[in-house]
C-alpha distance (Angstrom), angle and dihedral (degrees) to the residues before:
residue distance angle dihedral
M1 . . .
A2 3.72 . .
S3 3.92 135.6 .
M4 3.70 108.8 -106.5
N5 3.84 136.8 167.0
M6 3.76 117.3 -137.8
I7 3.90 91.7 -93.0
Q8 3.81 90.3 56.3
A9 3.81 92.3 45.0
I10 3.80 91.9 55.7
N11 3.75 91.0 45.3
S12 3.92 87.6 51.7
A13 3.76 91.6 49.0
L14 3.87 91.6 51.1
D15 3.77 91.0 46.6
V16 3.75 95.9 46.7
T17 3.91 92.7 49.7
M18 3.75 95.5 43.5
G19 3.72 88.2 52.6
R20 3.68 93.3 53.5
D21 3.88 99.6 40.7
P22 3.81 120.5 39.1
D23 3.89 89.1 -164.0
I24 3.79 91.6 68.4
V25 3.86 111.1 103.8
V26 3.84 127.6 179.7
F27 3.76 123.8 -154.7
G28 3.62 143.7 150.3
E29 4.01 140.6 109.4
D30 3.81 110.9 -26.0
V31 3.81 95.7 -20.2
G32 3.92 93.1 122.5
Y33 3.66 119.6 56.9
F34 3.83 94.2 5.0
G35 3.77 94.5 44.6
G36 3.84 96.2 -131.6
V37 3.80 132.5 -56.7
F38 3.97 86.9 -87.3
R39 3.85 92.0 32.1
C40 3.78 94.5 -116.6
T41 3.74 90.2 141.0
A42 3.90 99.2 41.5
G43 3.65 114.2 149.4
L44 3.87 98.7 5.0
Q45 3.76 95.7 106.9
K46 3.74 91.3 50.3
K47 3.75 90.4 50.8
Y48 3.85 102.6 36.7
G49 3.87 100.4 30.3
K50 3.79 134.9 -120.1
T51 3.74 94.7 -72.4
R52 3.91 94.0 63.6
V53 3.77 100.1 33.1
F54 3.84 116.2 34.7
D55 3.80 144.1 146.3
T56 3.81 124.7 -107.3
P57 3.76 136.7 -159.7
I58 3.81 118.9 -91.1
A59 3.79 92.5 -89.5
E60 3.78 113.1 117.8
G61 3.85 93.5 -177.6
G62 3.80 87.9 51.8
I63 3.88 95.1 48.7
V64 3.92 90.5 50.0
G65 3.79 95.2 41.8
T66 3.90 90.4 50.7
A67 3.89 89.1 48.2
I68 3.92 91.2 53.2
G69 3.81 90.7 52.9
M70 3.74 91.9 45.6
G71 3.76 89.7 50.3
A72 3.69 95.3 46.4
Y73 3.88 89.0 56.9
G74 3.75 100.4 47.7
L75 3.81 108.0 -80.1
R76 3.79 123.8 115.5
P77 3.79 107.4 -141.0
V78 3.84 124.8 -164.7
I79 3.94 106.5 -164.7
E80 3.84 126.3 -171.4
I81 3.76 120.2 -143.2
Q82 3.89 99.4 -159.4
F83 3.72 90.9 -134.0
A84 3.72 129.7 5.7
D85 3.84 90.5 -126.2
Y86 3.79 88.3 72.2
I87 3.67 99.4 52.9
Y88 3.81 94.6 92.1
P89 3.91 94.3 83.7
A90 3.82 84.8 64.5
F91 3.84 93.8 44.9
D92 3.84 93.3 107.8
Q93 3.68 95.1 49.4
L94 3.84 89.2 49.2
V95 3.84 95.9 48.4
S96 3.72 104.8 28.4
E97 3.71 98.7 37.9
A98 3.76 117.7 16.4
A99 3.78 97.1 39.3
R100 3.73 95.4 45.2
L101 3.75 101.1 38.2
R102 3.89 99.1 95.5
Y103 3.77 92.3 43.1
R104 3.70 99.7 48.4
S105 3.70 94.9 45.4
G106 3.74 94.2 49.2
G107 3.83 92.9 -116.6
G108 3.70 91.0 -52.6
F109 3.77 92.9 118.0
H110 3.86 133.8 16.9
A111 3.79 137.1 -174.5
P112 3.87 110.5 -126.3
L113 3.71 96.3 -177.7
T114 3.80 130.9 136.9
V115 3.68 120.6 -152.9
R116 3.75 113.6 -155.2
A117 3.84 116.3 -160.7
P118 3.77 131.0 168.3
C119 3.89 108.8 -133.9
G120 3.79 143.9 177.2
G121 3.75 137.5 45.2
G122 3.71 135.6 -91.4
I123 3.80 97.9 105.8
F124 3.83 101.8 75.6
G125 3.77 92.7 -103.8
G126 3.81 93.2 145.2
Q127 3.84 125.9 -147.9
T128 3.85 96.7 -35.3
H129 3.79 100.4 45.3
S130 3.81 104.9 37.3
Q131 3.79 107.8 58.1
S132 3.85 128.2 129.2
P133 3.87 105.3 -154.5
E134 3.80 94.6 169.8
A135 3.97 95.4 120.3
I136 3.77 90.8 57.2
F137 3.72 93.0 62.4
T138 3.78 96.5 38.7
H139 3.84 86.3 67.2
V140 3.82 94.2 57.5
C141 3.76 112.6 90.5
G142 3.75 110.9 -134.6
L143 3.77 98.0 35.7
K144 3.81 125.7 96.6
T145 3.84 119.5 -148.5
V146 3.77 125.5 -153.7
M147 3.84 134.4 174.3
P148 3.86 119.5 177.7
S149 3.79 125.7 -156.8
T150 3.81 102.6 -162.3
P151 3.83 140.0 37.3
Y152 3.71 91.5 -111.9
D153 3.74 93.0 54.1
A154 3.78 94.2 39.2
K155 3.83 92.0 60.2
G156 3.86 96.2 41.1
L157 3.83 93.2 45.8
L158 3.76 94.9 43.1
I159 3.79 91.7 54.9
A160 3.85 90.5 49.9
A161 3.76 88.1 49.3
I162 3.76 94.6 52.4
E163 3.83 90.9 47.4
D164 3.80 91.7 47.5
D165 3.97 113.1 104.0
D166 3.81 90.4 -143.3
P167 3.72 127.2 75.0
V168 3.96 111.3 -92.4
I169 3.87 124.7 -161.5
F170 3.88 100.0 -145.8
L171 3.89 106.8 -163.6
E172 3.88 116.8 -165.7
P173 3.78 115.2 -161.6
K174 3.92 99.7 -137.2
R175 3.68 94.0 -157.2
I176 3.66 93.5 68.9
Y177 3.78 97.5 42.2
N178 3.78 90.2 105.4
G179 3.94 101.8 27.0
P180 3.79 145.4 -2.2
F181 3.86 98.4 -87.7
D182 3.74 113.0 -153.2
G183 3.73 97.8 -170.4
H184 3.80 97.9 -97.9
H185 3.72 99.2 119.6
E186 3.80 91.4 175.6
R187 3.73 92.0 68.5
P188 3.86 130.2 75.7
L189 3.86 117.4 -92.4
T190 3.74 112.9 -96.3
P191 3.85 106.5 -139.2
W192 3.82 122.5 -127.3
A193 3.83 87.0 -118.0
K194 3.60 88.8 73.0
H195 3.97 93.3 51.6
P196 3.81 125.7 80.8
A197 3.89 90.6 -130.5
G198 3.72 88.9 58.7
E199 3.74 88.4 74.5
V200 3.86 103.6 92.2
P201 3.83 129.9 178.1
E202 3.79 109.1 -116.2
D203 3.74 92.7 -142.3
Y204 3.82 136.1 58.5
Y205 3.87 123.5 -49.4
R206 3.76 133.0 138.4
I207 3.78 137.7 -152.5
E208 3.78 110.6 -149.6
L209 3.73 116.3 -120.5
G210 3.77 114.4 -112.1
R211 3.85 97.4 40.1
A212 3.78 117.4 116.7
S213 3.86 122.1 -157.6
V214 3.82 126.5 -136.9
V215 3.80 98.5 -138.0
R216 3.86 94.2 177.1
P217 3.73 123.8 23.6
G218 3.83 117.1 -142.4
A219 3.62 144.1 154.1
Q220 3.88 109.3 -148.3
L221 3.79 100.3 65.1
T222 3.81 144.9 -13.3
V223 3.76 118.4 -116.6
L224 3.94 118.4 -165.4
A225 3.64 117.4 -161.1
Y226 3.86 140.2 142.1
G227 3.91 139.3 -161.9
T228 3.79 113.7 0.5
M229 3.78 94.7 -6.2
V230 3.82 91.1 67.0
H231 3.80 89.1 69.9
V232 3.77 90.7 43.0
C233 3.82 92.1 54.4
L234 3.69 93.4 48.2
A235 3.79 90.6 55.1
A236 3.87 91.8 44.7
A237 3.83 91.4 53.1
E238 3.85 91.2 51.9
E239 3.89 93.4 46.5
A240 3.81 94.0 45.1
G241 3.76 93.1 47.4
V242 3.80 91.3 -130.0
D243 3.76 123.0 149.4
A244 3.95 92.2 -129.6
E245 3.72 127.2 171.2
V246 3.83 105.2 -140.4
I247 3.83 117.7 -157.8
D248 3.82 121.6 -165.4
L249 3.80 104.4 -151.6
R250 3.82 92.5 -161.9
S251 3.87 89.9 179.3
L252 3.73 120.5 45.6
V253 3.79 95.2 -176.9
P254 2.98 112.5 56.7
L255 3.91 89.6 32.6
D256 3.84 123.8 -157.0
L257 3.69 96.4 -131.4
D258 3.80 91.3 164.7
T259 3.66 94.7 64.6
I260 3.86 92.0 45.0
A261 3.75 92.8 49.8
R262 3.87 96.2 47.5
S263 3.79 88.4 52.8
V264 3.82 98.5 45.2
Q265 3.81 92.0 43.7
K266 3.94 87.0 54.0
T267 3.76 96.2 44.8
G268 3.79 102.7 32.7
R269 3.88 91.3 -145.7
C270 3.73 138.0 82.0
V271 3.84 139.5 -164.6
I272 3.85 119.7 -178.0
A273 3.72 119.7 -164.1
H274 3.89 130.6 -178.4
E275 3.88 133.3 157.4
A276 3.82 94.4 -129.6
S277 3.86 123.5 94.2
R278 3.69 118.0 -76.4
T279 3.72 108.3 -120.4
G280 3.71 112.1 80.8
G281 3.81 91.3 -2.6
F282 3.78 123.5 152.8
G283 3.96 84.8 -105.2
A284 3.85 87.6 72.0
E285 3.75 93.8 58.9
L286 3.72 90.4 45.2
M287 3.86 90.4 53.7
A288 3.72 89.3 51.5
Q289 3.74 94.6 49.9
V290 3.74 93.6 43.7
Q291 3.88 90.1 50.1
E292 3.77 91.9 50.7
A293 3.82 96.6 46.4
C294 3.69 100.1 36.3
F295 3.92 107.6 27.0
W296 3.91 97.0 125.0
H297 3.87 91.3 48.8
L298 3.80 99.9 49.5
E299 3.81 113.1 107.1
A300 3.89 94.5 179.4
P301 3.76 140.1 24.0
I302 3.85 115.0 -84.5
E303 3.70 114.4 -110.0
R304 3.75 130.8 -152.0
V305 3.77 127.3 -152.3
T306 3.79 111.5 -167.9
G307 3.88 146.1 140.3
W308 3.85 116.3 -69.6
D309 3.78 123.3 -98.3
T310 3.71 95.2 -99.3
P311 3.88 138.3 87.0
Y312 3.78 109.8 -74.6
P313 3.83 102.6 -90.5
H314 3.70 126.0 -136.4
A315 3.67 105.5 -153.0
F316 3.94 94.9 37.0
E317 3.78 94.4 42.7
W318 3.71 94.7 136.1
T319 3.72 92.6 45.0
Y320 3.80 90.2 57.5
F321 3.80 95.4 42.5
P322 3.77 113.3 90.5
G323 3.78 96.9 -123.2
P324 3.89 131.4 -174.9
A325 3.71 96.6 -89.8
R326 3.98 90.0 58.8
V327 3.72 91.7 45.9
A328 3.83 93.0 45.7
K329 3.82 89.2 53.3
A330 3.74 91.2 51.8
M331 3.71 92.4 49.4
K332 3.91 90.9 51.2
N333 3.85 91.0 48.0
V334 3.80 92.9 53.2
V335 3.95 93.6 43.4
E336 3.83 93.3 46.3
A337 4.01 93.0 43.1
């Protein structure tokens, strides 16, 4: 075991898988010599060479298109989109090609590619460096969508994503690269070195996609979250004095509905939190599935706590960000209903 932040855990996952499988290649903007804008690929080009870790032009459609071709002919590419906000030029390649390849070829070809992309706000990135586009990809049949909340999960889930024979969108909340941000921006950052999930095995392990984690047992209500919002919800539960069961989804598609349903059927109440904007957000899908699976057990309406339906603002970042005060208010509303 070693103490790692999320950047180091992602780097370790890439290193371990590349050492095990010579067909794995890593490429994207500045991922080679520079080691990535957040240094997630630091040292990999020096270790594995320029034919397995290399830089590309600023052309997201070309990056993804090249990866699809590589995957169809036997390689296992891991590509980085420098910020999730810039994934949209590659949307057609992801939806029309990567997600459909196995289906339209009758299983003759597949696209075993992993798309890594830093996402979310909290670093004053403004409207073009703060988006959380996960819901767009959860709607596309053939894509899997993952978002870890800890270094331990980041490494295990990334290894599972790389080894998966289907395309995986692997979103990395950049606000928690260096520590488990709880939404209190006015406080100093707590490093991962002081968190149990910052202890990460240095060798190979994997966390199967589609398995949620109950990170806080509770009896009064169920809270569904992923990414940065897991830590915000844990803080909110403590501050609200609510006995909340907090579930870290980890994988959005496939979704661990069994774990969700067991919890909601036990507590009878549910709050859903995500950083992305509200309308059409993944929280709406979660609400629908909880309603269908747990209708006769619900004691109160389900509540969502989300970003607003606006571009992510720079000056009003902490008004937009669904912090612990907003989550705590929703918890109290549901418990008292």
